[in-house]
C-alpha positions, 0 to 999 in steps of 0.5 A: 586772707587778702586783708591779712597779707595787704596789712602785713606789707604795710606793717612791714614797710612802717617798721622798716621806715621806723628803722631807717629813721633811726640812723642819723646818716641814712638818705631819705627812706621811700615816701610811699608803698605800692602793693600788688596782690599776685599770682605767683609761683615758688622757685627754690627759696623765691617767690616769683609773681607771674600776673598782677591781681589787684594793686594798692598805693599806701601813702601818709597813713592812707591806703587806697586802690590803684589801677593794675597797670600802676608802676613802682617809681624806682628812680632812686632819690639816692643810691640806697632807696627807691622813691617808692617801696614795693610789695608783692604777696600771694598765696597757694591754698594747695601748699597752704602757704602765703608769700610777701616780698618787700623791696625798699631799695636795690640792695634793701629787700626781703621775702617772707614765707607764712603758714595759712591755717583754716578755722571754719570760714576763716583763714589765718596767717602765721608762722613767719619765715624769712626766705631770702634777704638782700642788703647793703654791702659794705 
């Protein structure tokens, strides 16, 4: 299940980059993505991380594990995007739910919820639902 959610983070990042590159007047999008697998809690419509369990960085098509203490480079290149995007994912086996948050910039972020299905020894993640969105105003 970790791999499934990890690659969903990468996929969301790649799709966001593709959308951003389609706009002529958009500033330069983040050049990398830092991903944290976290233990967290669901409060209302938000999944809030409380402890980091594992960390990765995705850059130029390569995904590699990094130290848990690694921090996202948030200083924006411009007003819209962070220099480095951030994703967090976690799951609740009890609730049979998985959560994924991705932050491309201060005003460009989104949170997802997924159902977790069990088939024998395999976990399946599906039925994506958007929990919250933050987007550019104006």
